[in-house]
PDB file of N, CA, C and O in Angstrom, chain B, residues numbered from 101:
ATOM      1  N   UNK B 101       4.638   7.248 -29.226  1.00  0.00           N
ATOM      2  CA  UNK B 101       3.790   6.053 -29.146  1.00  0.00           C
ATOM      3  C   UNK B 101       3.942   5.436 -27.783  1.00  0.00           C
ATOM      4  O   UNK B 101       5.074   5.323 -27.312  1.00  0.00           O
ATOM      5  N   UNK B 102       2.966   5.060 -27.165  1.00  0.00           N
ATOM      6  CA  UNK B 102       2.851   4.525 -25.854  1.00  0.00           C
ATOM      7  C   UNK B 102       3.249   3.031 -25.890  1.00  0.00           C
ATOM      8  O   UNK B 102       3.089   2.301 -26.868  1.00  0.00           O
ATOM      9  N   UNK B 103       3.788   2.665 -24.702  1.00  0.00           N
ATOM     10  CA  UNK B 103       4.277   1.327 -24.555  1.00  0.00           C
ATOM     11  C   UNK B 103       3.249   0.449 -23.900  1.00  0.00           C
ATOM     12  O   UNK B 103       2.218   0.941 -23.442  1.00  0.00           O
ATOM     13  N   UNK B 104       3.504  -0.844 -23.842  1.00  0.00           N
ATOM     14  CA  UNK B 104       2.580  -1.719 -23.190  1.00  0.00           C
ATOM     15  C   UNK B 104       2.528  -1.333 -21.689  1.00  0.00           C
ATOM     16  O   UNK B 104       1.446  -1.415 -21.106  1.00  0.00           O
ATOM     17  N   UNK B 105       3.605  -0.930 -21.052  1.00  0.00           N
ATOM     18  CA  UNK B 105       3.536  -0.471 -19.730  1.00  0.00           C
ATOM     19  C   UNK B 105       2.517   0.665 -19.544  1.00  0.00           C
ATOM     20  O   UNK B 105       1.753   0.674 -18.579  1.00  0.00           O
ATOM     21  N   UNK B 106       2.522   1.590 -20.454  1.00  0.00           N
ATOM     22  CA  UNK B 106       1.572   2.733 -20.444  1.00  0.00           C
ATOM     23  C   UNK B 106       0.194   2.195 -20.495  1.00  0.00           C
ATOM     24  O   UNK B 106      -0.669   2.742 -19.809  1.00  0.00           O
ATOM     25  N   UNK B 107      -0.108   1.154 -21.257  1.00  0.00           N
ATOM     26  CA  UNK B 107      -1.438   0.592 -21.441  1.00  0.00           C
ATOM     27  C   UNK B 107      -1.834  -0.212 -20.254  1.00  0.00           C
ATOM     28  O   UNK B 107      -3.022  -0.293 -19.944  1.00  0.00           O
ATOM     29  N   UNK B 108      -0.910  -0.807 -19.577  1.00  0.00           N
ATOM     30  CA  UNK B 108      -1.265  -1.545 -18.322  1.00  0.00           C
ATOM     31  C   UNK B 108      -1.604  -0.571 -17.212  1.00  0.00           C
ATOM     32  O   UNK B 108      -2.491  -0.834 -16.400  1.00  0.00           O
ATOM     33  N   UNK B 109      -0.908   0.546 -17.172  1.00  0.00           N
ATOM     34  CA  UNK B 109      -1.300   1.648 -16.206  1.00  0.00           C
ATOM     35  C   UNK B 109      -2.653   2.144 -16.567  1.00  0.00           C
ATOM     36  O   UNK B 109      -3.465   2.364 -15.669  1.00  0.00           O
ATOM     37  N   UNK B 110      -2.965   2.342 -17.857  1.00  0.00           N
ATOM     38  CA  UNK B 110      -4.239   2.888 -18.247  1.00  0.00           C
ATOM     39  C   UNK B 110      -5.364   1.851 -17.889  1.00  0.00           C
ATOM     40  O   UNK B 110      -6.484   2.188 -17.506  1.00  0.00           O
ATOM     41  N   UNK B 111      -4.978   0.654 -18.041  1.00  0.00           N
ATOM     42  CA  UNK B 111      -6.042  -0.481 -17.724  1.00  0.00           C
ATOM     43  C   UNK B 111      -6.357  -0.381 -16.218  1.00  0.00           C
ATOM     44  O   UNK B 111      -7.522  -0.434 -15.825  1.00  0.00           O
ATOM     45  N   UNK B 112      -5.332  -0.239 -15.391  1.00  0.00           N
ATOM     46  CA  UNK B 112      -5.564  -0.151 -13.959  1.00  0.00           C
ATOM     47  C   UNK B 112      -6.207   1.114 -13.604  1.00  0.00           C
ATOM     48  O   UNK B 112      -7.035   1.145 -12.693  1.00  0.00           O
ATOM     49  N   UNK B 113      -5.887   2.142 -14.253  1.00  0.00           N
ATOM     50  CA  UNK B 113      -6.592   3.510 -13.988  1.00  0.00           C
ATOM     51  C   UNK B 113      -8.046   3.293 -14.307  1.00  0.00           C
ATOM     52  O   UNK B 113      -8.889   3.670 -13.493  1.00  0.00           O
ATOM     53  N   UNK B 114      -8.403   2.708 -15.438  1.00  0.00           N
ATOM     54  CA  UNK B 114      -9.747   2.471 -15.881  1.00  0.00           C
ATOM     55  C   UNK B 114     -10.660   1.778 -14.796  1.00  0.00           C
ATOM     56  O   UNK B 114     -11.875   1.971 -14.745  1.00  0.00           O
ATOM     57  N   UNK B 115     -10.007   1.001 -13.982  1.00  0.00           N
ATOM     58  CA  UNK B 115     -10.774   0.375 -12.807  1.00  0.00           C
ATOM     59  C   UNK B 115     -11.212   1.341 -11.841  1.00  0.00           C
ATOM     60  O   UNK B 115     -12.281   1.203 -11.245  1.00  0.00           O
ATOM     61  N   UNK B 116     -10.361   2.410 -11.639  1.00  0.00           N
ATOM     62  CA  UNK B 116     -10.677   3.377 -10.589  1.00  0.00           C
ATOM     63  C   UNK B 116     -11.530   4.569 -11.020  1.00  0.00           C
ATOM     64  O   UNK B 116     -12.238   5.157 -10.203  1.00  0.00           O
ATOM     65  N   UNK B 117     -11.464   4.900 -12.218  1.00  0.00           N
ATOM     66  CA  UNK B 117     -12.218   6.078 -12.740  1.00  0.00           C
ATOM     67  C   UNK B 117     -12.465   5.927 -14.210  1.00  0.00           C
ATOM     68  O   UNK B 117     -11.685   5.251 -14.881  1.00  0.00           O
ATOM     69  N   UNK B 118     -13.522   6.527 -14.762  1.00  0.00           N
ATOM     70  CA  UNK B 118     -13.830   6.460 -16.123  1.00  0.00           C
ATOM     71  C   UNK B 118     -12.675   7.241 -16.972  1.00  0.00           C
ATOM     72  O   UNK B 118     -12.198   8.319 -16.618  1.00  0.00           O
ATOM     73  N   UNK B 119     -12.321   6.564 -18.084  1.00  0.00           N
ATOM     74  CA  UNK B 119     -11.302   7.184 -18.919  1.00  0.00           C
ATOM     75  C   UNK B 119     -11.962   8.222 -19.809  1.00  0.00           C
ATOM     76  O   UNK B 119     -13.149   8.112 -20.116  1.00  0.00           O
ATOM     77  N   UNK B 120     -11.206   9.227 -20.226  1.00  0.00           N
ATOM     78  CA  UNK B 120     -11.750  10.199 -21.295  1.00  0.00           C
ATOM     79  C   UNK B 120     -11.971   9.289 -22.574  1.00  0.00           C
ATOM     80  O   UNK B 120     -11.355   8.235 -22.734  1.00  0.00           O
ATOM     81  N   UNK B 121     -12.809   9.738 -23.381  1.00  0.00           N
ATOM     82  CA  UNK B 121     -13.143   8.931 -24.612  1.00  0.00           C
ATOM     83  C   UNK B 121     -11.937   8.612 -25.417  1.00  0.00           C
ATOM     84  O   UNK B 121     -11.790   7.499 -25.924  1.00  0.00           O
ATOM     85  N   UNK B 122     -11.082   9.560 -25.541  1.00  0.00           N
ATOM     86  CA  UNK B 122      -9.795   9.289 -26.300  1.00  0.00           C
ATOM     87  C   UNK B 122      -8.997   8.210 -25.655  1.00  0.00           C
ATOM     88  O   UNK B 122      -8.562   7.270 -26.321  1.00  0.00           O
ATOM     89  N   UNK B 123      -8.792   8.323 -24.360  1.00  0.00           N
ATOM     90  CA  UNK B 123      -7.998   7.281 -23.679  1.00  0.00           C
ATOM     91  C   UNK B 123      -8.681   5.846 -23.717  1.00  0.00           C
ATOM     92  O   UNK B 123      -8.014   4.817 -23.828  1.00  0.00           O
ATOM     93  N   UNK B 124      -9.990   5.860 -23.621  1.00  0.00           N
ATOM     94  CA  UNK B 124     -10.675   4.673 -23.806  1.00  0.00           C
ATOM     95  C   UNK B 124     -10.512   4.025 -25.061  1.00  0.00           C
ATOM     96  O   UNK B 124     -10.206   2.834 -25.108  1.00  0.00           O
ATOM     97  N   UNK B 125     -10.706   4.773 -26.176  1.00  0.00           N
ATOM     98  CA  UNK B 125     -10.520   4.301 -27.472  1.00  0.00           C
ATOM     99  C   UNK B 125      -9.060   3.816 -27.781  1.00  0.00           C
ATOM    100  O   UNK B 125      -8.851   2.786 -28.421  1.00  0.00           O
ATOM    101  N   UNK B 126      -8.107   4.581 -27.311  1.00  0.00           N
ATOM    102  CA  UNK B 126      -6.724   4.216 -27.503  1.00  0.00           C
ATOM    103  C   UNK B 126      -6.467   2.819 -26.843  1.00  0.00           C
ATOM    104  O   UNK B 126      -5.825   1.935 -27.410  1.00  0.00           O
ATOM    105  N   UNK B 127      -6.991   2.702 -25.665  1.00  0.00           N
ATOM    106  CA  UNK B 127      -6.828   1.458 -24.861  1.00  0.00           C
ATOM    107  C   UNK B 127      -7.471   0.325 -25.662  1.00  0.00           C
ATOM    108  O   UNK B 127      -6.810  -0.681 -25.920  1.00  0.00           O
ATOM    109  N   UNK B 128      -8.736   0.455 -26.064  1.00  0.00           N
ATOM    110  CA  UNK B 128      -9.374  -0.619 -26.798  1.00  0.00           C
ATOM    111  C   UNK B 128      -8.661  -1.006 -28.145  1.00  0.00           C
ATOM    112  O   UNK B 128      -8.563  -2.183 -28.491  1.00  0.00           O
ATOM    113  N   UNK B 129      -8.188  -0.002 -28.858  1.00  0.00           N
ATOM    114  CA  UNK B 129      -7.442  -0.343 -30.096  1.00  0.00           C
ATOM    115  C   UNK B 129      -6.165  -1.085 -29.816  1.00  0.00           C
ATOM    116  O   UNK B 129      -5.808  -1.990 -30.570  1.00  0.00           O
ATOM    117  N   UNK B 130      -5.422  -0.717 -28.698  1.00  0.00           N
ATOM    118  CA  UNK B 130      -4.251  -1.419 -28.252  1.00  0.00           C
ATOM    119  C   UNK B 130      -4.644  -2.812 -27.975  1.00  0.00           C
ATOM    120  O   UNK B 130      -3.989  -3.735 -28.458  1.00  0.00           O
ATOM    121  N   UNK B 131      -5.711  -3.031 -27.200  1.00  0.00           N
ATOM    122  CA  UNK B 131      -6.065  -4.356 -26.741  1.00  0.00           C
ATOM    123  C   UNK B 131      -6.452  -5.300 -27.943  1.00  0.00           C
ATOM    124  O   UNK B 131      -6.293  -6.516 -27.837  1.00  0.00           O
ATOM    125  N   UNK B 132      -6.917  -4.778 -28.986  1.00  0.00           N
ATOM    126  CA  UNK B 132      -7.221  -5.540 -30.172  1.00  0.00           C
ATOM    127  C   UNK B 132      -5.925  -5.998 -30.757  1.00  0.00           C
ATOM    128  O   UNK B 132      -5.882  -7.109 -31.286  1.00  0.00           O
ATOM    129  N   UNK B 133      -4.897  -5.261 -30.710  1.00  0.00           N
ATOM    130  CA  UNK B 133      -3.550  -5.687 -31.377  1.00  0.00           C
ATOM    131  C   UNK B 133      -2.569  -6.350 -30.513  1.00  0.00           C
ATOM    132  O   UNK B 133      -1.647  -6.978 -31.033  1.00  0.00           O
ATOM    133  N   UNK B 134      -2.700  -6.255 -29.082  1.00  0.00           N
ATOM    134  CA  UNK B 134      -1.731  -6.720 -28.194  1.00  0.00           C
ATOM    135  C   UNK B 134      -2.283  -7.874 -27.323  1.00  0.00           C
ATOM    136  O   UNK B 134      -3.001  -7.612 -26.358  1.00  0.00           O
ATOM    137  N   UNK B 135      -1.990  -9.031 -27.619  1.00  0.00           N
ATOM    138  CA  UNK B 135      -2.447 -10.184 -26.800  1.00  0.00           C
ATOM    139  C   UNK B 135      -2.028 -10.057 -25.292  1.00  0.00           C
ATOM    140  O   UNK B 135      -2.840 -10.309 -24.402  1.00  0.00           O
ATOM    141  N   UNK B 136      -0.816  -9.685 -25.043  1.00  0.00           N
ATOM    142  CA  UNK B 136      -0.333  -9.613 -23.729  1.00  0.00           C
ATOM    143  C   UNK B 136      -1.108  -8.619 -22.834  1.00  0.00           C
ATOM    144  O   UNK B 136      -1.425  -8.915 -21.682  1.00  0.00           O
ATOM    145  N   UNK B 137      -1.403  -7.428 -23.402  1.00  0.00           N
ATOM    146  CA  UNK B 137      -2.109  -6.536 -22.657  1.00  0.00           C
ATOM    147  C   UNK B 137      -3.585  -6.859 -22.401  1.00  0.00           C
ATOM    148  O   UNK B 137      -4.179  -6.583 -21.359  1.00  0.00           O
ATOM    149  N   UNK B 138      -4.125  -7.490 -23.494  1.00  0.00           N
ATOM    150  CA  UNK B 138      -5.471  -8.005 -23.396  1.00  0.00           C
ATOM    151  C   UNK B 138      -5.610  -9.070 -22.335  1.00  0.00           C
ATOM    152  O   UNK B 138      -6.592  -9.089 -21.594  1.00  0.00           O
ATOM    153  N   UNK B 139      -4.591  -9.997 -22.254  1.00  0.00           N
ATOM    154  CA  UNK B 139      -4.527 -10.994 -21.150  1.00  0.00           C
ATOM    155  C   UNK B 139      -4.455 -10.353 -19.798  1.00  0.00           C
ATOM    156  O   UNK B 139      -5.180 -10.729 -18.876  1.00  0.00           O
ATOM    157  N   UNK B 140      -3.541  -9.340 -19.674  1.00  0.00           N
ATOM    158  CA  UNK B 140      -3.409  -8.621 -18.509  1.00  0.00           C
ATOM    159  C   UNK B 140      -4.759  -8.021 -18.002  1.00  0.00           C
ATOM    160  O   UNK B 140      -5.136  -8.141 -16.836  1.00  0.00           O
ATOM    161  N   UNK B 141      -5.396  -7.421 -18.892  1.00  0.00           N
ATOM    162  CA  UNK B 141      -6.721  -6.779 -18.536  1.00  0.00           C
ATOM    163  C   UNK B 141      -7.720  -7.873 -18.151  1.00  0.00           C
ATOM    164  O   UNK B 141      -8.482  -7.647 -17.211  1.00  0.00           O
ATOM    165  N   UNK B 142      -7.776  -9.014 -18.785  1.00  0.00           N
ATOM    166  CA  UNK B 142      -8.695 -10.121 -18.368  1.00  0.00           C
ATOM    167  C   UNK B 142      -8.329 -10.585 -17.012  1.00  0.00           C
ATOM    168  O   UNK B 142      -9.214 -10.913 -16.223  1.00  0.00           O
ATOM    169  N   UNK B 143      -7.006 -10.634 -16.677  1.00  0.00           N
ATOM    170  CA  UNK B 143      -6.610 -11.095 -15.387  1.00  0.00           C
ATOM    171  C   UNK B 143      -7.095 -10.089 -14.315  1.00  0.00           C
ATOM    172  O   UNK B 143      -7.635 -10.478 -13.280  1.00  0.00           O
ATOM    173  N   UNK B 144      -6.895  -8.854 -14.583  1.00  0.00           N
ATOM    174  CA  UNK B 144      -7.164  -7.741 -13.641  1.00  0.00           C
ATOM    175  C   UNK B 144      -8.657  -7.820 -13.388  1.00  0.00           C
ATOM    176  O   UNK B 144      -9.078  -7.771 -12.232  1.00  0.00           O
ATOM    177  N   UNK B 145      -9.450  -7.936 -14.393  1.00  0.00           N
ATOM    178  CA  UNK B 145     -10.930  -8.000 -14.248  1.00  0.00           C
ATOM    179  C   UNK B 145     -11.416  -9.208 -13.464  1.00  0.00           C
ATOM    180  O   UNK B 145     -12.340  -9.186 -12.651  1.00  0.00           O
ATOM    181  N   UNK B 146     -10.675 -10.282 -13.807  1.00  0.00           N
ATOM    182  CA  UNK B 146     -10.980 -11.493 -12.996  1.00  0.00           C
ATOM    183  C   UNK B 146     -10.715 -11.383 -11.624  1.00  0.00           C
ATOM    184  O   UNK B 146     -11.559 -11.808 -10.835  1.00  0.00           O
ATOM    185  N   UNK B 147      -9.547 -10.817 -11.165  1.00  0.00           N
ATOM    186  CA  UNK B 147      -9.135 -10.591  -9.829  1.00  0.00           C
ATOM    187  C   UNK B 147     -10.102  -9.632  -9.099  1.00  0.00           C
ATOM    188  O   UNK B 147     -10.457  -9.822  -7.935  1.00  0.00           O
ATOM    189  N   UNK B 148     -10.502  -8.594  -9.854  1.00  0.00           N
ATOM    190  CA  UNK B 148     -11.521  -7.629  -9.307  1.00  0.00           C
ATOM    191  C   UNK B 148     -12.842  -8.324  -8.952  1.00  0.00           C
ATOM    192  O   UNK B 148     -13.441  -8.078  -7.905  1.00  0.00           O
ATOM    193  N   UNK B 149     -13.254  -9.171  -9.835  1.00  0.00           N
ATOM    194  CA  UNK B 149     -14.552  -9.891  -9.689  1.00  0.00           C
ATOM    195  C   UNK B 149     -14.415 -10.894  -8.460  1.00  0.00           C
ATOM    196  O   UNK B 149     -15.333 -11.006  -7.648  1.00  0.00           O
ATOM    197  N   UNK B 150     -13.304 -11.574  -8.363  1.00  0.00           N
ATOM    198  CA  UNK B 150     -13.114 -12.452  -7.207  1.00  0.00           C
ATOM    199  C   UNK B 150     -13.144 -11.769  -5.892  1.00  0.00           C
ATOM    200  O   UNK B 150     -13.821 -12.179  -4.949  1.00  0.00           O
ATOM    201  N   UNK B 151     -12.326 -10.626  -5.854  1.00  0.00           N
ATOM    202  CA  UNK B 151     -12.333  -9.862  -4.595  1.00  0.00           C
ATOM    203  C   UNK B 151     -13.701  -9.257  -4.314  1.00  0.00           C
ATOM    204  O   UNK B 151     -14.116  -9.215  -3.155  1.00  0.00           O
ATOM    205  N   UNK B 152     -14.403  -8.797  -5.311  1.00  0.00           N
ATOM    206  CA  UNK B 152     -15.720  -8.316  -5.079  1.00  0.00           C
ATOM    207  C   UNK B 152     -16.690  -9.293  -4.418  1.00  0.00           C
ATOM    208  O   UNK B 152     -17.449  -8.978  -3.501  1.00  0.00           O
ATOM    209  N   UNK B 153     -16.599 -10.488  -4.959  1.00  0.00           N
ATOM    210  CA  UNK B 153     -17.492 -11.614  -4.458  1.00  0.00           C
ATOM    211  C   UNK B 153     -16.965 -12.077  -2.979  1.00  0.00           C
ATOM    212  O   UNK B 153     -17.733 -12.377  -2.065  1.00  0.00           O
ATOM    213  N   UNK B 154     -15.673 -12.087  -2.892  1.00  0.00           N
ATOM    214  CA  UNK B 154     -15.047 -12.493  -1.622  1.00  0.00           C
ATOM    215  C   UNK B 154     -15.360 -11.566  -0.485  1.00  0.00           C
ATOM    216  O   UNK B 154     -15.498 -11.994   0.661  1.00  0.00           O
ATOM    217  N   UNK B 155     -15.479 -10.220  -0.818  1.00  0.00           N
ATOM    218  CA  UNK B 155     -15.694  -9.255   0.190  1.00  0.00           C
ATOM    219  C   UNK B 155     -17.112  -8.981   0.458  1.00  0.00           C
ATOM    220  O   UNK B 155     -17.411  -8.207   1.367  1.00  0.00           O
ATOM    221  N   UNK B 156     -18.045  -9.576  -0.290  1.00  0.00           N
ATOM    222  CA  UNK B 156     -19.490  -9.232  -0.123  1.00  0.00           C
ATOM    223  C   UNK B 156     -19.952  -9.820   1.149  1.00  0.00           C
ATOM    224  O   UNK B 156     -19.736 -10.984   1.486  1.00  0.00           O
ATOM    225  N   UNK B 157     -20.611  -8.928   1.842  1.00  0.00           N
ATOM    226  CA  UNK B 157     -21.195  -9.409   3.279  1.00  0.00           C
ATOM    227  C   UNK B 157     -21.990 -10.882   3.116  1.00  0.00           C
ATOM    228  O   UNK B 157     -22.606 -11.226   2.108  1.00  0.00           O
ATOM    229  N   UNK B 158     -21.854 -11.563   4.180  1.00  0.00           N
ATOM    230  CA  UNK B 158     -22.533 -12.901   4.189  1.00  0.00           C
ATOM    231  C   UNK B 158     -24.047 -12.701   4.137  1.00  0.00           C
ATOM    232  O   UNK B 158     -24.538 -11.651   4.551  1.00  0.00           O
ATOM    233  N   UNK B 159     -24.800 -13.691   3.635  1.00  0.00           N
ATOM    234  CA  UNK B 159     -26.322 -13.604   3.585  1.00  0.00           C
ATOM    235  C   UNK B 159     -26.878 -13.283   4.987  1.00  0.00           C
ATOM    236  O   UNK B 159     -27.737 -12.417   5.154  1.00  0.00           O
ATOM    237  N   UNK B 160     -26.339 -14.032   6.008  1.00  0.00           N
ATOM    238  CA  UNK B 160     -26.828 -13.647   7.364  1.00  0.00           C
ATOM    239  C   UNK B 160     -26.662 -12.355   7.745  1.00  0.00           C
ATOM    240  O   UNK B 160     -27.582 -11.816   8.360  1.00  0.00           O
ATOM    241  N   UNK B 161     -25.575 -11.693   7.477  1.00  0.00           N
ATOM    242  CA  UNK B 161     -25.289 -10.318   7.861  1.00  0.00           C
ATOM    243  C   UNK B 161     -26.291  -9.361   7.135  1.00  0.00           C
ATOM    244  O   UNK B 161     -26.908  -8.486   7.744  1.00  0.00           O
ATOM    245  N   UNK B 162     -26.412  -9.587   5.789  1.00  0.00           N
ATOM    246  CA  UNK B 162     -27.355  -8.789   5.079  1.00  0.00           C
ATOM    247  C   UNK B 162     -28.809  -8.876   5.491  1.00  0.00           C
ATOM    248  O   UNK B 162     -29.542  -7.891   5.405  1.00  0.00           O
ATOM    249  N   UNK B 163     -29.225 -10.031   5.932  1.00  0.00           N
ATOM    250  CA  UNK B 163     -30.615 -10.175   6.434  1.00  0.00           C
ATOM    251  C   UNK B 163     -30.800  -9.711   7.784  1.00  0.00           C
ATOM    252  O   UNK B 163     -31.939  -9.733   8.253  1.00  0.00           O
ATOM    253  N   UNK B 164     -29.791  -9.276   8.501  1.00  0.00           N
ATOM    254  CA  UNK B 164     -29.897  -8.772   9.873  1.00  0.00           C
ATOM    255  C   UNK B 164     -29.943  -9.845  10.927  1.00  0.00           C
ATOM    256  O   UNK B 164     -30.223  -9.516  12.080  1.00  0.00           O
ATOM    257  N   UNK B 165     -29.688 -11.116  10.625  1.00  0.00           N
ATOM    258  CA  UNK B 165     -29.671 -12.166  11.559  1.00  0.00           C
ATOM    259  C   UNK B 165     -28.477 -11.921  12.499  1.00  0.00           C
ATOM    260  O   UNK B 165     -27.496 -11.306  12.081  1.00  0.00           O
ATOM    261  N   UNK B 166     -28.533 -12.358  13.679  1.00  0.00           N
ATOM    262  CA  UNK B 166     -27.444 -12.258  14.621  1.00  0.00           C
ATOM    263  C   UNK B 166     -26.529 -13.435  14.409  1.00  0.00           C
ATOM    264  O   UNK B 166     -26.962 -14.587  14.432  1.00  0.00           O
ATOM    265  N   UNK B 167     -25.252 -13.140  14.200  1.00  0.00           N
ATOM    266  CA  UNK B 167     -24.281 -14.104  13.963  1.00  0.00           C
ATOM    267  C   UNK B 167     -23.760 -14.658  15.291  1.00  0.00           C
ATOM    268  O   UNK B 167     -23.523 -13.866  16.203  1.00  0.00           O
ATOM    269  N   UNK B 168     -23.579 -15.899  15.445  1.00  0.00           N
ATOM    270  CA  UNK B 168     -23.170 -16.543  16.704  1.00  0.00           C
ATOM    271  C   UNK B 168     -21.984 -17.394  16.516  1.00  0.00           C
ATOM    272  O   UNK B 168     -21.918 -18.187  15.577  1.00  0.00           O
ATOM    273  N   UNK B 169     -21.042 -17.250  17.390  1.00  0.00           N
ATOM    274  CA  UNK B 169     -19.808 -18.068  17.352  1.00  0.00           C
ATOM    275  C   UNK B 169     -20.164 -19.331  18.131  1.00  0.00           C
ATOM    276  O   UNK B 169     -21.022 -19.335  19.013  1.00  0.00           O
ATOM    277  N   UNK B 170     -19.439 -20.437  17.748  1.00  0.00           N
ATOM    278  CA  UNK B 170     -19.599 -21.586  18.492  1.00  0.00           C
ATOM    279  C   UNK B 170     -19.014 -21.428  19.910  1.00  0.00           C
ATOM    280  O   UNK B 170     -18.265 -20.487  20.175  1.00  0.00           O
ATOM    281  N   UNK B 171     -19.358 -22.346  20.802  1.00  0.00           N
ATOM    282  CA  UNK B 171     -18.843 -22.235  22.188  1.00  0.00           C
ATOM    283  C   UNK B 171     -17.339 -22.534  22.084  1.00  0.00           C
ATOM    284  O   UNK B 171     -16.590 -21.916  22.841  1.00  0.00           O
ATOM    285  N   UNK B 172     -16.867 -23.353  21.286  1.00  0.00           N
ATOM    286  CA  UNK B 172     -15.375 -23.579  21.154  1.00  0.00           C
ATOM    287  C   UNK B 172     -14.747 -22.363  20.647  1.00  0.00           C
ATOM    288  O   UNK B 172     -13.674 -22.030  21.152  1.00  0.00           O
ATOM    289  N   UNK B 173     -15.274 -21.638  19.700  1.00  0.00           N
ATOM    290  CA  UNK B 173     -14.554 -20.390  19.243  1.00  0.00           C
ATOM    291  C   UNK B 173     -14.589 -19.359  20.229  1.00  0.00           C
ATOM    292  O   UNK B 173     -13.629 -18.594  20.329  1.00  0.00           O
ATOM    293  N   UNK B 174     -15.687 -19.244  21.042  1.00  0.00           N
ATOM    294  CA  UNK B 174     -15.712 -18.211  22.064  1.00  0.00           C
ATOM    295  C   UNK B 174     -14.707 -18.584  23.197  1.00  0.00           C
ATOM    296  O   UNK B 174     -14.091 -17.676  23.756  1.00  0.00           O
ATOM    297  N   UNK B 175     -14.527 -19.814  23.537  1.00  0.00           N
ATOM    298  CA  UNK B 175     -13.575 -20.266  24.595  1.00  0.00           C
ATOM    299  C   UNK B 175     -12.133 -19.953  24.040  1.00  0.00           C
ATOM    300  O   UNK B 175     -11.316 -19.410  24.784  1.00  0.00           O
ATOM    301  N   UNK B 176     -11.832 -20.263  22.841  1.00  0.00           N
ATOM    302  CA  UNK B 176     -10.533 -19.904  22.184  1.00  0.00           C
ATOM    303  C   UNK B 176     -10.301 -18.555  22.262  1.00  0.00           C
ATOM    304  O   UNK B 176      -9.182 -18.183  22.614  1.00  0.00           O
ATOM    305  N   UNK B 177     -11.228 -17.684  21.975  1.00  0.00           N
ATOM    306  CA  UNK B 177     -11.079 -16.177  22.022  1.00  0.00           C
ATOM    307  C   UNK B 177     -10.756 -15.717  23.409  1.00  0.00           C
ATOM    308  O   UNK B 177      -9.843 -14.918  23.618  1.00  0.00           O
ATOM    309  N   UNK B 178     -11.540 -16.247  24.404  1.00  0.00           N
ATOM    310  CA  UNK B 178     -11.277 -15.911  25.812  1.00  0.00           C
ATOM    311  C   UNK B 178      -9.917 -16.217  26.262  1.00  0.00           C
ATOM    312  O   UNK B 178      -9.285 -15.380  26.906  1.00  0.00           O
ATOM    313  N   UNK B 179      -9.380 -17.465  25.937  1.00  0.00           N
ATOM    314  CA  UNK B 179      -8.063 -17.897  26.203  1.00  0.00           C
ATOM    315  C   UNK B 179      -7.037 -17.001  25.661  1.00  0.00           C
ATOM    316  O   UNK B 179      -6.077 -16.627  26.335  1.00  0.00           O
ATOM    317  N   UNK B 180      -7.259 -16.622  24.324  1.00  0.00           N
ATOM    318  CA  UNK B 180      -6.270 -15.755  23.643  1.00  0.00           C
ATOM    319  C   UNK B 180      -6.198 -14.314  24.268  1.00  0.00           C
ATOM    320  O   UNK B 180      -5.137 -13.695  24.341  1.00  0.00           O
ATOM    321  N   UNK B 181      -7.418 -13.818  24.721  1.00  0.00           N
ATOM    322  CA  UNK B 181      -7.433 -12.527  25.333  1.00  0.00           C
ATOM    323  C   UNK B 181      -6.751 -12.501  26.690  1.00  0.00           C
ATOM    324  O   UNK B 181      -6.076 -11.547  27.076  1.00  0.00           O
ATOM    325  N   UNK B 182      -6.985 -13.687  27.441  1.00  0.00           N
ATOM    326  CA  UNK B 182      -6.365 -13.697  28.813  1.00  0.00           C
ATOM    327  C   UNK B 182      -4.926 -13.860  28.613  1.00  0.00           C
ATOM    328  O   UNK B 182      -4.153 -13.292  29.385  1.00  0.00           O
ATOM    329  N   UNK B 183      -4.475 -14.609  27.613  1.00  0.00           N
ATOM    330  CA  UNK B 183      -2.968 -14.797  27.359  1.00  0.00           C
ATOM    331  C   UNK B 183      -2.400 -13.417  26.961  1.00  0.00           C
ATOM    332  O   UNK B 183      -1.315 -13.059  27.418  1.00  0.00           O
ATOM    333  N   UNK B 184      -3.037 -12.716  26.205  1.00  0.00           N
ATOM    334  CA  UNK B 184      -2.607 -11.362  25.772  1.00  0.00           C
ATOM    335  C   UNK B 184      -2.511 -10.474  26.926  1.00  0.00           C
ATOM    336  O   UNK B 184      -1.520  -9.750  27.016  1.00  0.00           O
ATOM    337  N   UNK B 185      -3.511 -10.437  27.905  1.00  0.00           N
ATOM    338  CA  UNK B 185      -3.515  -9.574  29.046  1.00  0.00           C
ATOM    339  C   UNK B 185      -2.322  -9.992  29.986  1.00  0.00           C
ATOM    340  O   UNK B 185      -1.680  -9.126  30.581  1.00  0.00           O
ATOM    341  N   UNK B 186      -2.033 -11.344  30.110  1.00  0.00           N
ATOM    342  CA  UNK B 186      -0.989 -11.744  30.969  1.00  0.00           C
ATOM    343  C   UNK B 186       0.423 -11.333  30.414  1.00  0.00           C
ATOM    344  O   UNK B 186       1.319 -10.950  31.166  1.00  0.00           O
ATOM    345  N   UNK B 187       0.564 -11.435  29.070  1.00  0.00           N
ATOM    346  CA  UNK B 187       1.844 -11.034  28.494  1.00  0.00           C
ATOM    347  C   UNK B 187       2.091  -9.502  28.629  1.00  0.00           C
ATOM    348  O   UNK B 187       3.194  -9.023  28.889  1.00  0.00           O
ATOM    349  N   UNK B 188       1.017  -8.821  28.438  1.00  0.00           N
ATOM    350  CA  UNK B 188       1.185  -7.296  28.472  1.00  0.00           C
ATOM    351  C   UNK B 188       1.513  -6.784  29.987  1.00  0.00           C
ATOM    352  O   UNK B 188       2.218  -5.802  30.221  1.00  0.00           O
ATOM    353  N   UNK B 189       0.939  -7.540  30.907  1.00  0.00           N
ATOM    354  CA  UNK B 189       1.260  -7.119  32.355  1.00  0.00           C
ATOM    355  C   UNK B 189       2.510  -7.740  32.875  1.00  0.00           C
ATOM    356  O   UNK B 189       3.019  -7.397  33.942  1.00  0.00           O
ATOM    357  N   UNK B 190       2.998  -8.679  32.080  1.00  0.00           N
ATOM    358  CA  UNK B 190       4.296  -9.310  32.293  1.00  0.00           C
ATOM    359  C   UNK B 190       4.877  -9.853  33.371  1.00  0.00           C
ATOM    360  O   UNK B 190       6.008 -10.332  33.287  1.00  0.00           O
TER     361      UNK B 190
END
C-alpha cells in the first residue's frame, strides 16, 4: 500500500506529465479519503497558478510596444555599471 509521501510525489509528477490511467485513478481515490493529501494538491495547484500568472509577459510586451525605463532608472543603471567597471579594474 502506498503512503501519503508516495501520493504527494505522484501529485507533483502529475503536474509535469500525464499519469497513466491507473495512477490517475489511484491518486483520485486517495485524495477522496485523505484530507492532508487533498490539501497538499490544492496548495500545489494554487502555487502553480500564481507562478503562471506572475511569469506571464506584460501586456505591453505582448502587444509589441517598446518598453521604456524612466530617466531615473537609466541613470541608476549607468552608475551601477560604472561602479562595477571600476571595481573590476580595481
